[in-house]
N, C-alpha and C positions, 0 to 999 in steps of 0.2 A: 504494500500500500504506500503510495507516494503522496506526500503533502507538499504543497507549494511553499517554498522558502524554508523547508524543514521545520515548519510550524507544528508543534505538538497539538495545538488546538486551533485548527483552521477556521476561518470566519464563515466559509461557505460549506454547505453540506456536500459530502462525497459518498458515493455508493459504498465504499469500503467501511463506512461508519455504521451502516445499517445493522450489521451483526452485533456490534458493540451496543448500540441503542436498544436492540431487542433484548439483550441480556441485562443491561444496567437500568433500564426504565422500570421494569417490575421491582427490581431491588430497591431503587430509589423511592418508589411509591410505598413499598413495605416499610422502609425506614421512616417515612413521613407519618405513618399511622399513629405513633405515640403523641406527636405534636398535634395532629388533628383531634385526637381523643381529648387531650387536655383542654383545647379550645372549646370543643363541643360540650364537654362535661361542665364547664363553668357557666354555660348558658342554658342548661337543662332545667326545666321546672321540676318541682318536687316529685311529681308522679313519674317522670322519666328517670330521675336519679335512682329510684328504687323499683323500676320496671323489671319484670321477669317474663321472658329472658331479657338480660340487659341489652340496652340499645347503644350501639357505637356512635351513631350520628344523632344529633338533636333534631327532633321533629318540630317542636314549637319553641323556638328560642325566646328567652326572656332575660331581662336585666334584674330580676328580683333578687338573685343571689348577691349581686353587687350592692343593691340597695340595702339588703340585710347586713352586708359587711360594713357599709358606711354607718349604718345605724348602731351596730355593735361597737364600732370604734368610737362613736360619739359619746358612748356611756363611760369611756375610759377617762381618767383624770388628765391624761396627757394626750394631746391631739396627734393624729396619725402623721401629720406633716412634720412633727418633731422627729419621729422615727425615720421618716424618709430623708430628712435633712442629715441625720447622723449617718445613714447608710451612704448617701451621696458623698459626704465629706470623706468618710473612711475609704470608700471605694476609689475615689479620684486619687487620694494620696497614695494608697497602696499600689494602684496600677502604675502611676507615674514613677514612684520610687522603686518599685520592683523592676520596671523596664530599665531604669537608669543603672541599677545595681547589676542586673543581668548583662547588659550590653557592655558596661565599663569593665566588669570583671571578666567577661568573655573575651574582650579585646586584650586585656592584660595577660590572660592565660594562653591566648592563642598566638599573639604576635610579639609580646614583650619578653625579654630575657631576664630572668632573675632566679635566684636560688629558691627552691621549695615549691615552684609552681606545679610540678608534677604531683607532689604530695597533696597540694590544695585541691587539685582536680579530682584526685582519688577520694579525698574526703567528701567532696560534693557528690561523686558517684555513689559513695557509701550511704549518703543521706537519702538516696533514692529508694533504699530498701525499707525505710521506716515509714509507716503509716501515721496518720495524725494521732490516733489513739495511743500509740506507743510513746509519743513525746508529750502527752497531755500533762503529766505530773511535772516533768522538767520545765515545761513552759510556764505552768502556774507558779512554780518556785522562783523562776527568773523574774516574772512580772511582779511578784510579791517582794522579792529582794530589792528590785529597783523602785519600789513604791509607786508603781504605775496603775494600781487598781483604781477603778472608778475614774479613769481618764480616757481620752481618745487613744492614747498610746497603747492602752491595753488591747484595743481593736487592731491597731496598725502593726505594732512590733512583731507579733507572732506570725504574721502573714507576709512579711517583707522578703524573707529568704525563700526562693523557689528553685530547688535543685534541678527540676525538669526544665525550667526556662533557661537556666544557665547552661545546662548541657546542650540544649537545642541551639542557643545563640552561639555558643563556642564552636560547635560543629559547623555552623553556617559561616562564621568569621574565618574558619580554617580555609574556606574556599576563595577568600579574597587574595589575589596575587601579591606575593611579597615584593615583587618588583615595583608595584604601584605605590606601596607604602614607603619603600626605600627612596623612590623618586621624590615623594613628598618631603621626606627628611632632608634630602639633598637641596631642596628648594627653601629650606629654613623652617619647615613646620615642626612644632613640638608634638608631644604625645596627645595632648588634648585636642589640638587642631586636626591631627590625623583621625582621632576618634570621631570628632564632630563633622568634619568635612568629607571624610572618605568612608569610614566604617559604617556610620549610621545610614547614609543614603543607600549603601549597597546591601544592607540587611533588613530592608523594610518588611519583606515577607515574614522574617523571623520575629521582628518586633510586633507585627500584627498578631501572630500566633501567641506570643507571650502575653500580649494585652488581653486576648480572649481568655487564656488560662488563668491569668491573675484576676480578671473580672469575675469569672465563674467561681473562683475559690472564695473571694471576699464577699460577693453579693449575697450568696446563700449561707454564709457562715453564721452559725448561732452559738458556737463554742465560746467566743469571747464574752458575749452577753450573758451566757449561763455561768461562766466560771470566774471571770475577772471583773465584772461590772454589776454592782447592786443598785446603782442609781438609775431609776427608770428613765430619766431625762437623757441618759447617754446610751441607751440600748438601741439596737438597729431594727430596721423594718422587717428583715427576715425573721428575727426573734419574735417580734410582735405578731406577725402574721401566723407564725407557728403556734404561739401561745393562744391567739384568738381562735385558731382552728381547733386546738385541743380543748379549749374551754367550752367550745360549742360542739363537742364530739358526741352529739346525739343525732337522732334521726333528722330533726329540724336543722341541725347545724352542718349537715353535709354540703349544702349549697354554699354556705359561707367558706367552708374549707376548700371547695372547688374553685371559687372565685379568688381566694387568697393564693392558691397555687398558680393560677394563671397570671396574676399580677407579678409574682416573684419570677415566673418563668419568662415573661415577655422581653424584659431587657436583655437577657442572654440571647434570645433568638434574634432580636433586632441588631445587636452588636455583631453577631456572627454573619448575618446577611450583609452588613456594611463592609466587613473585613474579609469575607469569604474568598474573594479573588486572591488576596495576598496569602491566605492560608493554603489555597491550592498551589500557589507558586512555591511555598515552603515545602510542601510534600513532593512536588515535581523535582525540586532541586536537592532533596535530601540524599539522593543516591549519587550525586555528582562528586567525583573525587578530584 
């Protein structure tokens, strides 16, 4: 199969693509089913939520679940906007800071020469083995030792280090030609200028992927609000929605839970749709040596 200009994703349809489309289209539709179900479930009236046999698609969509959610949130002493504000602040700081740490550290481990960088990379790779539950107690002890409980830092600090993001970014920076960086140094550029002017523009796909991973990790995180924060004014939207759904975990409260799940899920979907082109470029480039 020949593509014009050696383009892996040609703009025009070619006959050779028909077999691929026939295989991938049903698979893509199958993978979309959970997303469709979450959306439909949030708009189901009470009789459809508990229909037997269960209905996948909604027949009579309604906004009653969202109205009940808003009504339940109004009975709280703290407005839902406060929880949303906390989540937005924490998410923005964590995403930006984690991207900076991953890209700057990846650049240093990939292109700079200093003692111990191999050991540091191995420590990062070792961190990939640990799940969040395994480091829950050390994290709590660290936050408590630093006197960061009941502060925004309790939300931010535990989520800044992302070993997966660093590993991905470092592997991507390895593909940047050394000759290009050496030419920049010869022109008088320092390490920060090389990092900002050369490295960052060339690893945009990896940055987009890291941003999505960081956003997904922090946006749905409830651990910090459960363990490190007792002040309700500092807790996040994900924690509040989870608490609201559990508090209404009755037959009448299932609609509220469905609406809350959709509200928490939608930002992840929107961000992926916006950045999905760069994510696909990351996957396409991951095998380049």
